[in-house]
C-alpha positions in Angstrom: 107.5 149.0 77.5 104.0 150.6 78.0 103.4 152.6 81.2 100.0 153.4 82.6 99.0 156.5 84.5 95.4 155.8 85.5 95.6 154.6 89.0 91.9 154.2 89.8 91.2 155.4 93.4 94.8 156.3 94.4 95.1 159.6 96.1 97.3 162.4 94.7 100.3 161.6 96.8 100.2 157.9 95.8 99.8 158.8 92.1 102.8 161.1 92.4 105.0 158.3 93.7 103.9 156.0 90.9 104.5 158.7 88.2 107.9 159.5 89.7 108.9 155.8 89.6 107.8 155.3 86.0 109.4 158.6 85.1 112.7 157.3 86.6 112.5 154.2 84.5 111.8 156.1 81.4 114.5 158.7 82.0 117.1 156.3 83.4 117.9 158.5 86.4 118.1 157.4 90.0 115.3 158.7 92.3 114.9 158.1 96.0 111.7 156.5 97.4 111.0 155.7 101.0 109.9 152.2 102.2 106.2 153.0 102.2 106.4 154.4 98.7 108.1 151.2 97.5 105.4 149.1 99.2 102.8 151.1 97.4 104.6 150.8 94.0 105.2 147.1 94.3 101.6 146.4 95.4 100.4 148.4 92.4 102.2 146.2 89.9 101.5 143.0 91.9 97.9 143.5 92.7 96.5 146.2 90.4 98.3 145.4 87.2 99.4 141.8 87.7 102.7 142.8 86.0 105.3 140.5 87.7 108.1 141.9 85.5 107.6 145.4 86.8 107.0 144.2 90.3 110.3 142.4 90.3 112.0 145.5 88.8 110.6 147.7 91.6 111.8 145.2 94.2 115.3 145.2 92.7 115.5 149.0 93.0 113.9 148.9 96.5 116.6 146.3 97.5 119.3 148.6 96.4 117.9 151.7 98.2 116.7 149.8 101.4 118.8 146.6 101.8 117.5 144.0 104.3 114.3 145.9 105.2 111.7 143.3 106.2 108.8 145.0 104.5 110.6 145.0 101.1 111.7 141.4 101.6 108.2 140.3 102.3 107.0 142.0 99.1 109.8 140.1 97.3 108.5 136.8 98.8 105.0 137.6 97.5 106.2 138.3 94.0 108.6 135.3 93.9 105.7 133.1 95.1 103.4 134.5 92.3 106.0 133.7 89.6 106.6 130.2 90.9 110.0 130.8 92.5 108.9 129.2 95.7 112.3 127.9 96.9 113.8 131.4 96.6 110.8 132.7 98.6 111.3 130.2 101.3 115.0 130.9 101.4 114.3 134.6 102.1 111.7 133.7 104.8 114.2 131.3 106.5 116.7 134.2 106.7 114.1 136.6 108.0 113.0 134.0 110.6 116.4 133.9 112.1 116.5 137.7 112.4 112.9 138.6 113.1 110.5 135.8 113.7 107.3 138.0 113.5 103.7 137.1 112.8 104.1 138.5 109.3 107.2 136.4 108.5 105.3 133.3 109.6 102.2 134.4 107.7 104.1 134.7 104.4 105.8 131.4 105.1 102.4 129.7 105.4 101.4 131.3 102.2 104.6 130.2 100.4 104.1 126.6 101.5 100.5 126.6 100.4 101.4 128.1 97.0 104.0 125.3 96.6 101.1 122.8 97.0 102.3 122.0 100.5 98.8 122.7 101.8 99.1 120.7 105.1 102.2 122.6 106.1 100.7 125.9 105.1 97.4 125.4 106.9 99.2 124.2 110.0 101.0 127.5 110.3 97.9 129.5 109.5 96.0 127.7 112.3 98.8 128.3 114.8 98.8 132.0 113.9 95.1 132.2 114.4 95.4 130.6 117.8 98.1 133.2 118.8 96.5 136.3 117.1 96.5 139.4 119.4 93.5 141.2 117.9 90.8 141.3 115.3 93.0 143.0 112.8 95.5 140.2 112.9 92.7 137.6 112.8 91.2 139.1 109.6 94.7 139.4 108.0 95.3 135.7 108.6 91.8 134.6 107.6 92.2 136.6 104.3 95.6 135.4 103.4 94.9 131.8 104.2 91.7 131.8 102.1 93.4 133.6 99.2 96.3 131.2 99.2 94.0 128.2 99.1 91.8 129.7 96.4 94.9 130.2 94.3 95.6 126.4 94.7 91.9 125.6 93.8 91.4 124.3 97.3 87.9 125.9 97.6 86.5 123.7 100.4 89.6 124.4 102.5 89.4 128.1 101.8 85.8 128.1 102.9 86.8 126.9 106.3 88.7 130.1 106.9 86.1 132.3 105.2 83.2 130.8 107.3 85.3 131.3 110.4 85.8 135.0 109.4 82.1 135.3 108.6 81.0 134.0 112.0 83.6 136.1 113.9 82.9 139.5 112.3 79.5 141.0 112.2 78.9 142.3 109.6 81.7 140.5 107.7 83.8 142.5 105.3 82.7 142.7 101.6 85.8 140.8 100.5 84.9 137.8 102.7 81.4 137.7 101.3 82.7 137.9 97.7 85.3 135.2 98.3 82.7 132.9 99.9 80.4 133.4 96.9 83.3 132.7 94.5 84.2 129.4 96.3 80.6 128.2 96.3 80.4 129.0 92.6 83.6 127.0 91.9 82.3 123.9 93.8 78.9 124.1 92.2 76.9 125.0 95.3 74.6 127.4 93.4 72.3 128.2 96.3 75.0 129.4 98.6 76.8 131.1 95.7 73.5 133.0 95.0 73.1 133.8 98.6 76.5 135.4 99.1 76.7 137.2 95.8 73.4 138.8 96.6 74.8 139.8 100.1 77.9 141.2 98.4 75.8 143.2 95.9 73.7 144.6 98.8 77.0 145.9 100.2 78.3 147.2 96.9 75.6 147.4 94.2 78.0 149.2 91.8 80.5 146.4 91.4 80.0 145.1 87.8 82.1 142.0 88.5 79.7 140.9 91.3 76.7 141.3 88.9 78.4 139.3 86.2 79.3 136.5 88.7 75.6 136.5 89.8 74.7 136.1 86.1 77.0 133.1 85.9 75.3 131.5 89.0 71.9 132.0 87.4 73.1 130.4 84.2 74.2 127.3 86.1 70.8 127.2 87.8 69.1 127.4 84.4 67.5 130.7 85.5 68.1 132.3 82.1 65.9 135.4 82.5 67.5 136.2 85.8 70.9 135.7 84.2 70.1 138.2 81.5 68.9 140.7 84.1 72.1 140.4 86.1 74.3 140.6 83.0 72.5 143.8 82.0 73.3 145.3 85.3 76.9 144.4 84.9 76.9 146.0 81.4 75.3 149.1 82.7 78.2 149.5 85.1 80.9 148.3 82.7 79.7 148.6 79.1 82.7 146.8 77.6 82.8 143.8 79.9 83.2 140.9 77.5 82.2 138.1 80.0 78.9 139.8 80.8 78.1 140.0 77.1 78.9 136.3 76.7 76.8 135.3 79.8 73.9 137.2 78.3 74.4 135.5 74.9 74.5 132.1 76.6 71.3 132.8 78.4 69.6 134.0 75.2 70.7 130.9 73.3 69.4 128.7 76.1 66.0 130.4 75.7 66.4 129.8 71.9 66.3 133.6 71.3 69.1 133.3 68.7 68.3 136.6 66.9 68.7 138.5 70.1 72.0 136.8 70.8 73.2 137.8 67.4 72.2 141.4 68.1 74.0 141.4 71.4 77.2 140.1 69.8 77.0 142.6 67.0 76.6 145.4 69.6 79.7 144.1 71.5 81.8 143.7 68.3 81.0 147.3 67.4 82.8 148.3 70.6 85.5 145.6 70.4 86.0 144.8 66.7 89.2 142.8 67.3 87.7 140.4 69.9 88.2 137.1 68.1 86.1 135.1 70.6 83.1 137.4 69.9 83.4 136.8 66.1 83.6 133.1 66.7 80.5 133.1 68.9 78.7 135.1 66.3 79.7 132.5 63.7 78.2 129.8 66.0 75.0 131.7 66.2 74.8 132.0 62.4 75.4 128.2 62.2 72.4 127.6 64.5 70.3 129.7 62.2 71.7 127.7 59.2 73.3 130.9 57.8 76.5 129.1 56.9 77.8 131.8 54.5 77.6 134.4 57.3 79.2 132.0 59.7 82.1 131.4 57.4 82.6 135.2 57.0 82.8 135.5 60.8 85.5 132.8 61.1 87.5 134.3 58.1 87.3 137.7 59.9 88.9 136.1 62.9 91.8 134.8 60.8 92.3 138.2 59.4 92.6 139.5 63.0 94.6 136.6 64.4 95.6 133.7 62.0 96.8 131.7 65.0 93.4 131.5 66.7 92.5 127.8 66.6 88.8 128.4 67.2 88.4 130.0 63.8 89.7 126.9 62.0 87.4 124.7 64.1 84.5 126.9 63.0 85.5 126.7 59.3 85.7 123.0 59.7 82.2 122.9 60.9 81.0 125.0 58.0 82.9 122.8 55.5 81.5 119.6 57.1 78.0 121.0 56.7 78.7 121.7 53.0 79.9 118.1 52.6 83.5 119.1 52.0 85.2 116.4 54.0 88.7 117.1 52.9 88.5 120.8 53.8 87.0 120.0 57.2 89.8 117.6 57.8 92.4 120.2 56.9 90.9 122.9 59.1 90.7 120.5 62.0 94.3 119.5 61.6 95.3 123.1 61.8 93.2 123.7 64.9 94.9 120.8 66.8 98.3 122.0 65.7 97.5 125.5 67.1 95.8 124.2 70.3 97.0 120.7 71.0 95.5 120.6 74.5 91.9 121.1 73.4 90.1 117.7 73.6 87.1 119.0 71.7 89.3 119.7 68.7 90.8 116.3 68.8 87.4 114.6 69.0 86.2 116.5 66.0 89.4 115.5 64.1 88.8 111.9 65.0 85.3 112.0 63.5 86.7 113.6 60.3 89.4 110.9 60.2 86.8 108.1 60.6 84.7 109.7 57.8 87.8 109.4 55.6 88.1 105.7 56.7 91.3 106.6 58.6 90.2 104.6 61.6 93.6 104.0 63.0 94.3 107.7 63.0 90.8 108.3 64.5 91.7 106.0 67.3 95.0 107.8 67.9 93.1 111.1 68.1 90.6 109.7 70.6 93.5 108.5 72.7 94.6 112.2 72.9 91.0 113.1 73.9 90.8 110.8 76.9 94.4 111.7 77.9 93.2 115.3 78.1 89.8 114.5 79.6 89.3 111.1 81.1 85.7 111.8 81.9 84.7 112.2 78.2 82.4 109.1 78.0 81.5 109.7 74.4 85.2 109.6 73.4 85.7 106.4 75.3 82.7 104.8 73.6 84.0 105.8 70.2 87.4 104.3 71.1 85.7 101.1 72.0 83.8 101.1 68.7 86.9 101.7 66.6 88.9 99.2 68.7 86.2 96.6 67.8 86.5 97.5 64.1 90.3 97.3 64.1 91.0 94.5 66.5 88.5 92.4 68.5 86.7 91.9 71.7 89.7 91.7 74.2 91.1 95.1 73.0 87.6 96.6 73.2 87.1 95.3 76.7 90.5 96.8 77.7 89.4 100.2 76.5 86.1 100.1 78.3 87.7 98.8 81.5 89.9 102.0 81.4 86.7 104.0 80.7 84.9 102.6 83.7 87.8 103.2 86.0 87.4 106.9 85.3 83.6 106.9 84.9 82.5 104.3 87.4 79.1 106.1 87.7 78.1 105.7 84.0 75.7 102.9 83.5 76.2 102.7 79.7 79.8 101.7 80.1 79.0 99.0 82.6 76.3 97.6 80.4 78.6 97.6 77.3 81.2 95.7 79.3 78.6 93.2 80.5 77.5 92.6 76.9 81.1 92.1 75.7 81.9 89.7 78.6 78.7 87.8 77.8 79.8 87.2 74.2 83.3 86.3 75.5 81.6 83.5 77.6 82.9 85.1 80.8 79.7 84.9 82.8 81.2 86.0 86.1 82.5 89.3 84.6 79.3 89.7 82.7 77.2 89.5 85.9 79.7 91.8 87.8 79.3 94.6 85.3 75.6 94.0 84.8 75.0 94.4 88.5 77.1 97.6 88.5 74.9 99.0 85.7 71.7 98.0 87.5 72.8 99.7 90.6 73.7 102.9 88.8 70.6 103.1 86.5 68.3 100.2 85.9 66.3 102.2 83.4 69.1 101.9 80.9 69.3 98.1 81.1 68.1 97.9 77.5 71.7 98.9 76.6 72.5 95.3 77.7 69.5 93.4 76.6 69.3 95.0 73.1 72.9 93.8 72.5 72.3 90.4 74.1 68.7 89.4 73.3 69.5 85.7 74.1 70.5 86.7 77.7 66.8 86.7 78.5 67.1 82.9 78.6 70.0 83.0 81.0 68.7 82.1 84.5 71.6 83.9 86.3 71.1 87.0 84.3 67.3 87.2 84.8 67.6 86.4 88.5 70.0 89.3 88.9 67.8 91.6 86.9 64.7 90.7 89.0 66.7 91.4 92.1 66.9 95.1 91.1 63.8 95.4 89.0 61.2 97.7 90.8 58.1 95.9 92.0 54.7 96.9 90.8 53.9 98.2 94.3 57.0 100.4 94.4 56.0 101.8 91.0 52.6 102.8 92.4 
């Protein structure tokens, strides 16, 4: 096992405790630590390193030296919750509750419930604790743990409720509240608020590279590519080897069609991190955009030399082979990519296209079925499924596919118009009108999707009356 002795901002006494603990493990000799030292050691592995194995090992030793101490048991609850052993964590909390029903015990119980997905039970306890809190320190502790627990469950809107409450209660709010608010807004796609709170966070701590990188990501989502590059550059100034900052900068440069600069940035990063397979693949993609397919192929082959189980490299090689017209090679590479990464819908979609090119339409349909199982919102995949179903079977099977597609993508006009056309040719005018109206409500400008497929529908009184009902008048156009 590898041990680390760089403990960031820990003071000398804290570093000494950590070194003695790791030295004890290496030497196999028993060493005494007090409760506070164990709390520090467990928090280090849990929060700094994210090493649950070492955190559990520290707890086992702490349990032997300090049996039934509440502080150690609560740390154990935290680690067990993080590794998904929620029932064990609740069992410990239930025992503690009978002995010492403190605010901390209830707080950890709320967290454990939330981490199990029992959000209502968890938030009910958090809210009760907030109502009974004795001072601002307790309030902030509850706000922070409630928000963190909900964020870990991807419940960003619910987390924001606690963060906003903390923001209004404390002036100025702590940096971690501002950062968490910005993160939640980023995750829900509220770019303006994400931008606002990342800027506020940076005002408080302008030397945090991760904040600058997150700001870069916000700018990317807002299509403000120049600002994204500037923010990424600040992040790289503070953390020269931060991969995500390089990638954000590359994405912004590509969006600006500055491909040569993106290539230079990736080369610079690869010089620092020559074994980063994602960087090599991104460089290969850039070369493909420049039609430098031999160079792209070299990038993907280099990835396989580093890690022959990296699926993205085979996907890239398939793209290069396809460009060269080598259908069989592309098919073989894509098969390998889905074998290595079977949960990637993009790989399955590409494989379906290769299968269709080889006239293996049945196999292509099966691959598309995997795509929509992994991503039911992939409209292009649904449309291809409908196309291949029509080739292999007939209208009823095609309608069944598109009905499923519309259930998941009820705001996509093209699916509605395609269904309307199929029902028209099936002589089911009621269903035709139903889906035609849905399409008109979603986007009337795409109605040609229906009329191009059903030119004779212009002569249908019911169809034209429905169309005229939604067609903008000349006055409204003005």
